[in-house]
N, CA, C and O atoms as a CHARMM CRD file, in Angstrom:
* protein
*
  304
    1    1 MET  N    -29.84400  26.40000  65.51200 PROA 1      0.00000
    2    1 MET  CA   -28.83000  27.45100  64.76000 PROA 1      0.00000
    3    1 MET  C    -29.36500  27.47400  63.32200 PROA 1      0.00000
    4    1 MET  O    -29.66900  26.47800  62.66600 PROA 1      0.00000
    5    2 THR  N    -29.43500  28.74100  62.93200 PROA 2      0.00000
    6    2 THR  CA   -29.85800  29.17100  61.58900 PROA 2      0.00000
    7    2 THR  C    -28.78300  29.23800  60.63600 PROA 2      0.00000
    8    2 THR  O    -27.61700  29.07100  60.99600 PROA 2      0.00000
    9    3 ALA  N    -29.11300  29.48100  59.39400 PROA 3      0.00000
   10    3 ALA  CA   -27.88600  29.59900  58.28300 PROA 3      0.00000
   11    3 ALA  C    -27.20500  30.77400  58.55300 PROA 3      0.00000
   12    3 ALA  O    -25.98200  30.75200  58.41700 PROA 3      0.00000
   13    4 SER  N    -27.80700  31.90600  58.94700 PROA 4      0.00000
   14    4 SER  CA   -27.09600  33.19300  59.18600 PROA 4      0.00000
   15    4 SER  C    -26.16800  33.15200  60.27700 PROA 4      0.00000
   16    4 SER  O    -25.12300  33.80300  60.27800 PROA 4      0.00000
   17    5 ASP  N    -26.58500  32.29600  61.32900 PROA 5      0.00000
   18    5 ASP  CA   -25.81000  32.15500  62.41600 PROA 5      0.00000
   19    5 ASP  C    -24.48100  31.28900  62.01300 PROA 5      0.00000
   20    5 ASP  O    -23.40300  31.49900  62.56800 PROA 5      0.00000
   21    6 ALA  N    -24.63400  30.40600  61.10800 PROA 6      0.00000
   22    6 ALA  CA   -23.51100  29.56700  60.81400 PROA 6      0.00000
   23    6 ALA  C    -22.48800  30.30300  59.95400 PROA 6      0.00000
   24    6 ALA  O    -21.28300  30.05500  60.01500 PROA 6      0.00000
   25    7 SER  N    -23.08100  31.31600  59.06600 PROA 7      0.00000
   26    7 SER  CA   -22.18000  32.04000  58.15200 PROA 7      0.00000
   27    7 SER  C    -21.52000  33.12300  58.98800 PROA 7      0.00000
   28    7 SER  O    -20.52800  33.65300  58.48800 PROA 7      0.00000
   29    8 ALA  N    -21.93600  33.54500  60.22900 PROA 8      0.00000
   30    8 ALA  CA   -21.39600  34.60100  60.80600 PROA 8      0.00000
   31    8 ALA  C    -20.22900  34.07600  61.70700 PROA 8      0.00000
   32    8 ALA  O    -19.35400  34.89800  61.97900 PROA 8      0.00000
   33    9 LYS  N    -20.10700  32.79900  62.20500 PROA 9      0.00000
   34    9 LYS  CA   -18.98900  32.44500  62.93000 PROA 9      0.00000
   35    9 LYS  C    -17.73200  32.50300  62.16900 PROA 9      0.00000
   36    9 LYS  O    -16.70600  32.96200  62.67100 PROA 9      0.00000
   37   10 PRO  N    -17.79200  32.02000  60.90000 PROA 10     0.00000
   38   10 PRO  CA   -16.38400  32.03800  60.17300 PROA 10     0.00000
   39   10 PRO  C    -15.80600  33.58100  60.01200 PROA 10     0.00000
   40   10 PRO  O    -14.60700  33.85300  60.05400 PROA 10     0.00000
   41   11 ALA  N    -16.86100  34.53400  59.82000 PROA 11     0.00000
   42   11 ALA  CA   -16.49900  35.81100  59.61600 PROA 11     0.00000
   43   11 ALA  C    -16.01200  36.38800  60.90200 PROA 11     0.00000
   44   11 ALA  O    -15.11000  37.22200  60.81600 PROA 11     0.00000
   45   12 ILE  N    -16.49400  36.05400  62.14900 PROA 12     0.00000
   46   12 ILE  CA   -16.07800  36.47500  63.36200 PROA 12     0.00000
   47   12 ILE  C    -14.51500  35.86700  63.60100 PROA 12     0.00000
   48   12 ILE  O    -13.60800  36.57300  64.04000 PROA 12     0.00000
   49   13 PHE  N    -14.37400  34.66000  63.29500 PROA 13     0.00000
   50   13 PHE  CA   -13.14000  33.99400  63.55000 PROA 13     0.00000
   51   13 PHE  C    -12.05700  34.64300  62.66000 PROA 13     0.00000
   52   13 PHE  O    -10.93100  34.86600  63.10700 PROA 13     0.00000
   53   14 PHE  N    -12.40800  34.93800  61.41800 PROA 14     0.00000
   54   14 PHE  CA   -11.55800  35.52300  60.48400 PROA 14     0.00000
   55   14 PHE  C    -11.15200  36.93700  60.96800 PROA 14     0.00000
   56   14 PHE  O     -9.97600  37.29800  61.00900 PROA 14     0.00000
   57   15 GLY  N    -12.27700  37.77200  61.35900 PROA 15     0.00000
   58   15 GLY  CA   -11.78700  39.05900  61.94200 PROA 15     0.00000
   59   15 GLY  C    -10.92600  39.00400  63.21300 PROA 15     0.00000
   60   15 GLY  O    -10.04700  39.83800  63.42900 PROA 15     0.00000
   61   16 LEU  N    -11.19400  38.05300  63.99400 PROA 16     0.00000
   62   16 LEU  CA   -10.29800  37.86400  65.19100 PROA 16     0.00000
   63   16 LEU  C     -8.91400  37.52400  64.92000 PROA 16     0.00000
   64   16 LEU  O     -7.99900  38.10800  65.50100 PROA 16     0.00000
   65   17 ARG  N     -8.68100  36.45300  63.91900 PROA 17     0.00000
   66   17 ARG  CA    -7.29400  36.11000  63.43200 PROA 17     0.00000
   67   17 ARG  C     -6.63600  37.41900  62.73400 PROA 17     0.00000
   68   17 ARG  O     -5.48400  37.76900  62.99100 PROA 17     0.00000
   69   18 LEU  N     -7.37400  38.02400  61.93700 PROA 18     0.00000
   70   18 LEU  CA    -6.86300  39.16200  61.31800 PROA 18     0.00000
   71   18 LEU  C     -6.36500  40.31300  62.41300 PROA 18     0.00000
   72   18 LEU  O     -5.29100  40.89400  62.25400 PROA 18     0.00000
   73   19 ALA  N     -7.12900  40.55100  63.39000 PROA 19     0.00000
   74   19 ALA  CA    -6.81100  41.37800  64.51900 PROA 19     0.00000
   75   19 ALA  C     -5.60600  40.98300  65.28100 PROA 19     0.00000
   76   19 ALA  O     -4.81500  41.82500  65.70500 PROA 19     0.00000
   77   20 LEU  N     -5.44800  39.62400  65.47300 PROA 20     0.00000
   78   20 LEU  CA    -4.39500  39.12300  66.24200 PROA 20     0.00000
   79   20 LEU  C     -3.09600  39.18000  65.43200 PROA 20     0.00000
   80   20 LEU  O     -2.00800  39.40400  65.96200 PROA 20     0.00000
   81   21 TRP  N     -3.26600  38.96000  64.08700 PROA 21     0.00000
   82   21 TRP  CA    -2.12000  39.08900  63.25300 PROA 21     0.00000
   83   21 TRP  C     -1.64700  40.62900  63.23300 PROA 21     0.00000
   84   21 TRP  O     -0.44600  40.87200  63.34800 PROA 21     0.00000
   85   22 TYR  N     -2.53600  41.61800  63.09400 PROA 22     0.00000
   86   22 TYR  CA    -2.02600  43.12100  63.07900 PROA 22     0.00000
   87   22 TYR  C     -1.40900  43.47300  64.47700 PROA 22     0.00000
   88   22 TYR  O     -0.44500  44.23400  64.55700 PROA 22     0.00000
   89   23 ALA  N     -2.00500  42.88400  65.59800 PROA 23     0.00000
   90   23 ALA  CA    -1.40800  43.01800  66.87100 PROA 23     0.00000
   91   23 ALA  C     -0.16200  42.45700  67.05000 PROA 23     0.00000
   92   23 ALA  O      0.69700  43.04400  67.70800 PROA 23     0.00000
   93   24 THR  N      0.04700  41.29800  66.49600 PROA 24     0.00000
   94   24 THR  CA     1.31300  40.61900  66.69000 PROA 24     0.00000
   95   24 THR  C      2.47700  41.39700  65.84200 PROA 24     0.00000
   96   24 THR  O      3.61200  41.57700  66.28300 PROA 24     0.00000
   97   25 LEU  N      2.03400  41.81800  64.59100 PROA 25     0.00000
   98   25 LEU  CA     3.05200  42.58600  63.82700 PROA 25     0.00000
   99   25 LEU  C      3.26000  43.81200  64.38000 PROA 25     0.00000
  100   25 LEU  O      4.38100  44.29700  64.22500 PROA 25     0.00000
  101   26 PHE  N      2.42900  44.44000  65.00200 PROA 26     0.00000
  102   26 PHE  CA     2.61300  45.85100  65.79300 PROA 26     0.00000
  103   26 PHE  C      3.70100  45.65600  66.91600 PROA 26     0.00000
  104   26 PHE  O      4.68200  46.38900  67.04300 PROA 26     0.00000
  105   27 VAL  N      3.39900  44.56200  67.72200 PROA 27     0.00000
  106   27 VAL  CA     4.07800  44.45200  68.81700 PROA 27     0.00000
  107   27 VAL  C      5.55300  44.01800  68.35100 PROA 27     0.00000
  108   27 VAL  O      6.50000  44.67100  68.78900 PROA 27     0.00000
  109   28 VAL  N      5.76400  43.03800  67.55700 PROA 28     0.00000
  110   28 VAL  CA     7.07600  42.69000  66.97300 PROA 28     0.00000
  111   28 VAL  C      7.78800  43.94100  66.28100 PROA 28     0.00000
  112   28 VAL  O      9.01200  44.04000  66.35500 PROA 28     0.00000
  113   29 GLY  N      7.07100  44.83400  65.65100 PROA 29     0.00000
  114   29 GLY  CA     7.72900  46.01200  64.94200 PROA 29     0.00000
  115   29 GLY  C      8.14100  47.00200  66.04900 PROA 29     0.00000
  116   29 GLY  O      9.19500  47.63400  65.97100 PROA 29     0.00000
  117   30 ALA  N      7.24600  47.12700  67.12900 PROA 30     0.00000
  118   30 ALA  CA     7.71900  48.12600  68.14300 PROA 30     0.00000
  119   30 ALA  C      8.74500  47.65600  68.92100 PROA 30     0.00000
  120   30 ALA  O      9.50400  48.47800  69.43400 PROA 30     0.00000
  121   31 ILE  N      8.93500  46.27600  69.13400 PROA 31     0.00000
  122   31 ILE  CA    10.02000  45.71800  69.94800 PROA 31     0.00000
  123   31 ILE  C     11.45200  45.88700  69.04900 PROA 31     0.00000
  124   31 ILE  O     12.55300  46.12900  69.54200 PROA 31     0.00000
  125   32 ALA  N     11.18500  45.71400  67.73200 PROA 32     0.00000
  126   32 ALA  CA    12.39400  45.75500  66.85800 PROA 32     0.00000
  127   32 ALA  C     12.94500  47.29600  66.76100 PROA 32     0.00000
  128   32 ALA  O     14.13100  47.59600  66.62200 PROA 32     0.00000
  129   33 ILE  N     11.90500  48.16600  66.85500 PROA 33     0.00000
  130   33 ILE  CA    12.37800  49.69800  66.84400 PROA 33     0.00000
  131   33 ILE  C     13.02600  49.95800  68.08600 PROA 33     0.00000
  132   33 ILE  O     14.08700  50.58300  68.10700 PROA 33     0.00000
  133   34 VAL  N     12.46100  49.51800  69.16300 PROA 34     0.00000
  134   34 VAL  CA    13.22600  49.74000  70.50400 PROA 34     0.00000
  135   34 VAL  C     14.57200  49.09700  70.61600 PROA 34     0.00000
  136   34 VAL  O     15.40900  49.70300  71.28500 PROA 34     0.00000
  137   35 PHE  N     14.90100  47.98600  70.07300 PROA 35     0.00000
  138   35 PHE  CA    16.10900  47.38100  70.13000 PROA 35     0.00000
  139   35 PHE  C     17.12200  48.14600  69.19200 PROA 35     0.00000
  140   35 PHE  O     18.27100  48.41000  69.54500 PROA 35     0.00000
  141   36 LEU  N     16.62900  48.45200  68.05700 PROA 36     0.00000
  142   36 LEU  CA    17.43400  49.20400  67.09200 PROA 36     0.00000
  143   36 LEU  C     17.85500  50.56600  67.73200 PROA 36     0.00000
  144   36 LEU  O     19.02000  50.95600  67.66100 PROA 36     0.00000
  145   37 THR  N     16.86000  51.28800  68.36900 PROA 37     0.00000
  146   37 THR  CA    17.18800  52.50600  68.84900 PROA 37     0.00000
  147   37 THR  C     18.27700  52.33700  70.01800 PROA 37     0.00000
  148   37 THR  O     19.26100  53.07600  70.05900 PROA 37     0.00000
  149   38 TYR  N     18.05700  51.36000  70.93200 PROA 38     0.00000
  150   38 TYR  CA    18.91000  51.10100  71.99700 PROA 38     0.00000
  151   38 TYR  C     20.35700  50.75900  71.39200 PROA 38     0.00000
  152   38 TYR  O     21.35200  51.31900  71.85300 PROA 38     0.00000
  153   39 TYR  N     20.46000  49.74700  70.26000 PROA 39     0.00000
  154   39 TYR  CA    21.73700  49.52000  69.76000 PROA 39     0.00000
  155   39 TYR  C     22.47500  50.91300  69.16400 PROA 39     0.00000
  156   39 TYR  O     23.65500  51.16300  69.41100 PROA 39     0.00000
  157   40 LEU  N     21.71600  51.68300  68.44200 PROA 40     0.00000
  158   40 LEU  CA    22.28400  52.75700  67.92500 PROA 40     0.00000
  159   40 LEU  C     22.78000  53.83800  68.97700 PROA 40     0.00000
  160   40 LEU  O     23.79800  54.50400  68.79000 PROA 40     0.00000
  161   41 THR  N     22.00000  53.95200  70.06400 PROA 41     0.00000
  162   41 THR  CA    22.18500  54.89700  71.04600 PROA 41     0.00000
  163   41 THR  C     23.57400  54.41900  71.68800 PROA 41     0.00000
  164   41 THR  O     24.53400  55.18500  71.76800 PROA 41     0.00000
  165   42 ALA  N     23.60300  53.21400  72.09800 PROA 42     0.00000
  166   42 ALA  CA    24.79400  52.62700  72.80200 PROA 42     0.00000
  167   42 ALA  C     26.08500  52.77900  71.81600 PROA 42     0.00000
  168   42 ALA  O     27.16900  53.11700  72.29100 PROA 42     0.00000
  169   43 ALA  N     25.94700  52.55300  70.61800 PROA 43     0.00000
  170   43 ALA  CA    27.13700  52.68100  69.72100 PROA 43     0.00000
  171   43 ALA  C     27.57200  54.09400  69.54400 PROA 43     0.00000
  172   43 ALA  O     28.76600  54.39200  69.52100 PROA 43     0.00000
  173   44 SER  N     26.58400  54.99500  69.41300 PROA 44     0.00000
  174   44 SER  CA    26.83900  56.51100  69.46000 PROA 44     0.00000
  175   44 SER  C     27.65600  56.97300  70.61100 PROA 44     0.00000
  176   44 SER  O     28.67600  57.65300  70.49800 PROA 44     0.00000
  177   45 LEU  N     27.06800  56.49900  71.88300 PROA 45     0.00000
  178   45 LEU  CA    27.71800  56.96000  73.14200 PROA 45     0.00000
  179   45 LEU  C     29.07900  56.31900  73.27100 PROA 45     0.00000
  180   45 LEU  O     29.94300  56.98100  73.84600 PROA 45     0.00000
  181   46 ALA  N     29.38800  55.11100  72.81100 PROA 46     0.00000
  182   46 ALA  CA    30.63300  54.48900  72.94800 PROA 46     0.00000
  183   46 ALA  C     31.60700  55.18800  72.10000 PROA 46     0.00000
  184   46 ALA  O     32.76200  55.34200  72.49700 PROA 46     0.00000
  185   47 GLN  N     31.20600  55.62900  70.93200 PROA 47     0.00000
  186   47 GLN  CA    32.00800  56.26900  69.89700 PROA 47     0.00000
  187   47 GLN  C     32.46900  57.71700  70.55700 PROA 47     0.00000
  188   47 GLN  O     33.61600  58.15900  70.49000 PROA 47     0.00000
  189   48 ARG  N     31.43100  58.32300  71.16300 PROA 48     0.00000
  190   48 ARG  CA    31.65900  59.67300  71.82200 PROA 48     0.00000
  191   48 ARG  C     32.65300  59.45300  72.94600 PROA 48     0.00000
  192   48 ARG  O     33.62500  60.20300  73.02700 PROA 48     0.00000
  193   49 ASP  N     32.47600  58.50400  73.78600 PROA 49     0.00000
  194   49 ASP  CA    33.41900  58.25000  74.88200 PROA 49     0.00000
  195   49 ASP  C     34.80500  58.11600  74.28000 PROA 49     0.00000
  196   49 ASP  O     35.73100  58.80600  74.70600 PROA 49     0.00000
  197   50 GLN  N     34.96100  57.26700  73.32600 PROA 50     0.00000
  198   50 GLN  CA    36.23500  56.99200  72.76000 PROA 50     0.00000
  199   50 GLN  C     36.96100  58.27400  72.31300 PROA 50     0.00000
  200   50 GLN  O     38.15400  58.47900  72.53500 PROA 50     0.00000
  201   51 GLN  N     36.10100  59.15600  71.63500 PROA 51     0.00000
  202   51 GLN  CA    36.64500  60.36400  71.14200 PROA 51     0.00000
  203   51 GLN  C     37.11000  61.33400  72.10500 PROA 51     0.00000
  204   51 GLN  O     38.09100  62.04400  71.88300 PROA 51     0.00000
  205   52 ILE  N     36.36500  61.38900  73.27600 PROA 52     0.00000
  206   52 ILE  CA    36.79600  62.16000  74.60800 PROA 52     0.00000
  207   52 ILE  C     38.02400  61.51700  75.07400 PROA 52     0.00000
  208   52 ILE  O     38.98300  62.25800  75.29200 PROA 52     0.00000
  209   53 ILE  N     38.15400  60.24100  75.26500 PROA 53     0.00000
  210   53 ILE  CA    39.27700  59.60700  75.91200 PROA 53     0.00000
  211   53 ILE  C     40.49200  59.87100  74.94400 PROA 53     0.00000
  212   53 ILE  O     41.57200  60.13200  75.47300 PROA 53     0.00000
  213   54 GLN  N     40.41300  59.82800  73.67900 PROA 54     0.00000
  214   54 GLN  CA    41.55500  60.06100  72.77300 PROA 54     0.00000
  215   54 GLN  C     41.93300  61.52200  72.84500 PROA 54     0.00000
  216   54 GLN  O     43.11600  61.85400  72.77100 PROA 54     0.00000
  217   55 SER  N     40.99600  62.36800  72.98100 PROA 55     0.00000
  218   55 SER  CA    41.38100  63.81300  73.12300 PROA 55     0.00000
  219   55 SER  C     42.18000  64.05300  74.37500 PROA 55     0.00000
  220   55 SER  O     43.23100  64.69300  74.36600 PROA 55     0.00000
  221   56 LYS  N     41.65700  63.52900  75.43200 PROA 56     0.00000
  222   56 LYS  CA    42.34200  63.68400  76.75800 PROA 56     0.00000
  223   56 LYS  C     43.82100  63.06800  76.77400 PROA 56     0.00000
  224   56 LYS  O     44.77700  63.66600  77.26700 PROA 56     0.00000
  225   57 LEU  N     43.89100  61.96000  76.25100 PROA 57     0.00000
  226   57 LEU  CA    45.11300  61.32900  76.06500 PROA 57     0.00000
  227   57 LEU  C     46.21100  62.13600  75.25800 PROA 57     0.00000
  228   57 LEU  O     47.39300  62.18300  75.59900 PROA 57     0.00000
  229   58 GLY  N     45.67600  62.76800  74.13900 PROA 58     0.00000
  230   58 GLY  CA    46.41600  63.58400  73.28300 PROA 58     0.00000
  231   58 GLY  C     46.94400  64.84000  74.24400 PROA 58     0.00000
  232   58 GLY  O     48.13100  65.16200  74.30600 PROA 58     0.00000
  233   59 GLU  N     45.97200  65.44000  74.91500 PROA 59     0.00000
  234   59 GLU  CA    46.23700  66.58900  75.76700 PROA 59     0.00000
  235   59 GLU  C     47.30600  66.23000  76.76900 PROA 59     0.00000
  236   59 GLU  O     48.31500  66.92800  76.87800 PROA 59     0.00000
  237   60 TYR  N     47.09700  65.11900  77.52400 PROA 60     0.00000
  238   60 TYR  CA    48.02800  64.59500  78.47900 PROA 60     0.00000
  239   60 TYR  C     49.43900  64.25900  77.83300 PROA 60     0.00000
  240   60 TYR  O     50.44800  64.52200  78.48800 PROA 60     0.00000
  241   61 ALA  N     49.53800  63.74400  76.69700 PROA 61     0.00000
  242   61 ALA  CA    50.73200  63.52900  76.02300 PROA 61     0.00000
  243   61 ALA  C     51.54500  64.81200  75.70700 PROA 61     0.00000
  244   61 ALA  O     52.77200  64.81500  75.80200 PROA 61     0.00000
  245   62 VAL  N     50.83700  65.89600  75.33200 PROA 62     0.00000
  246   62 VAL  CA    51.57700  67.12400  74.92900 PROA 62     0.00000
  247   62 VAL  C     52.06700  67.78500  76.29300 PROA 62     0.00000
  248   62 VAL  O     53.18000  68.30500  76.36600 PROA 62     0.00000
  249   63 VAL  N     51.15600  67.73800  77.40500 PROA 63     0.00000
  250   63 VAL  CA    51.69100  68.29000  78.58800 PROA 63     0.00000
  251   63 VAL  C     52.86700  67.38100  79.11100 PROA 63     0.00000
  252   63 VAL  O     53.77200  67.92300  79.74500 PROA 63     0.00000
  253   64 TYR  N     52.89400  66.19700  78.90700 PROA 64     0.00000
  254   64 TYR  CA    54.03200  65.41000  79.39900 PROA 64     0.00000
  255   64 TYR  C     55.21000  65.74800  78.72700 PROA 64     0.00000
  256   64 TYR  O     56.26700  65.87400  79.34500 PROA 64     0.00000
  257   65 THR  N     55.11600  65.92500  77.37900 PROA 65     0.00000
  258   65 THR  CA    56.14300  66.26000  76.61300 PROA 65     0.00000
  259   65 THR  C     56.84600  67.59800  76.88200 PROA 65     0.00000
  260   65 THR  O     58.05800  67.78500  76.77700 PROA 65     0.00000
  261   66 ARG  N     55.94600  68.48200  77.23300 PROA 66     0.00000
  262   66 ARG  CA    56.41900  69.89200  77.70000 PROA 66     0.00000
  263   66 ARG  C     56.92700  69.87400  79.13700 PROA 66     0.00000
  264   66 ARG  O     58.02900  70.36400  79.38100 PROA 66     0.00000
  265   67 GLY  N     56.24600  69.38100  80.01700 PROA 67     0.00000
  266   67 GLY  CA    56.70300  69.59200  81.40500 PROA 67     0.00000
  267   67 GLY  C     57.03300  68.33000  82.10700 PROA 67     0.00000
  268   67 GLY  O     57.37300  68.46200  83.28300 PROA 67     0.00000
  269   68 GLY  N     56.99800  67.05600  81.58400 PROA 68     0.00000
  270   68 GLY  CA    57.37300  65.95200  82.30400 PROA 68     0.00000
  271   68 GLY  C     56.27300  65.49300  83.18900 PROA 68     0.00000
  272   68 GLY  O     55.07400  65.73800  83.05000 PROA 68     0.00000
  273   69 VAL  N     56.88900  64.74100  84.18600 PROA 69     0.00000
  274   69 VAL  CA    55.89000  64.26700  85.13000 PROA 69     0.00000
  275   69 VAL  C     55.22100  65.17300  86.03400 PROA 69     0.00000
  276   69 VAL  O     54.07600  65.00400  86.45300 PROA 69     0.00000
  277   70 ARG  N     56.09300  66.28400  86.36200 PROA 70     0.00000
  278   70 ARG  CA    55.52600  67.37300  87.20400 PROA 70     0.00000
  279   70 ARG  C     54.40900  68.11900  86.55500 PROA 70     0.00000
  280   70 ARG  O     53.37600  68.33100  87.19100 PROA 70     0.00000
  281   71 GLY  N     54.56800  68.55900  85.23500 PROA 71     0.00000
  282   71 GLY  CA    53.54600  69.14100  84.55000 PROA 71     0.00000
  283   71 GLY  C     52.38100  68.29900  84.35100 PROA 71     0.00000
  284   71 GLY  O     51.28400  68.85800  84.36400 PROA 71     0.00000
  285   72 LEU  N     52.44300  67.00700  84.16200 PROA 72     0.00000
  286   72 LEU  CA    51.47400  66.10900  83.94000 PROA 72     0.00000
  287   72 LEU  C     50.58600  65.89200  85.31100 PROA 72     0.00000
  288   72 LEU  O     49.38800  65.61100  85.26800 PROA 72     0.00000
  289   73 THR  N     51.30000  66.05200  86.48600 PROA 73     0.00000
  290   73 THR  CA    50.77000  65.82000  87.78900 PROA 73     0.00000
  291   73 THR  C     49.97500  67.10700  87.91500 PROA 73     0.00000
  292   73 THR  O     48.80500  67.02000  88.28800 PROA 73     0.00000
  293   74 ALA  N     50.46600  68.21300  87.65800 PROA 74     0.00000
  294   74 ALA  CA    49.81400  69.51500  87.80700 PROA 74     0.00000
  295   74 ALA  C     48.47200  69.45000  86.95900 PROA 74     0.00000
  296   74 ALA  O     47.38500  69.73800  87.46000 PROA 74     0.00000
  297   75 THR  N     48.61000  69.09300  85.77700 PROA 75     0.00000
  298   75 THR  CA    47.43700  69.18800  84.94700 PROA 75     0.00000
  299   75 THR  C     46.32000  68.10500  85.39600 PROA 75     0.00000
  300   75 THR  O     45.13200  68.42500  85.35200 PROA 75     0.00000
  301   76 VAL  N     46.67800  66.95500  85.78300 PROA 76     0.00000
  302   76 VAL  CA    45.79800  66.02000  86.14200 PROA 76     0.00000
  303   76 VAL  C     45.12700  66.34800  87.50700 PROA 76     0.00000
  304   76 VAL  O     44.28800  65.58200  87.98200 PROA 76     0.00000
């Protein structure tokens, strides 16, 4: 083993450790982005569903007020 071989090994291990850190940070960041996107999409869809349900309930309430059970049955 020569002096140049001995000094090359720490440089290789440093490069490997640095690459592993970058890979780890990339994977953790990608997973965080996926979970954040999933959460925001799920929340948005739930809010939209609630708006649609409230709209339909309001529509059915108006129909029931005007036509009673028969009008509601005809609408549904």
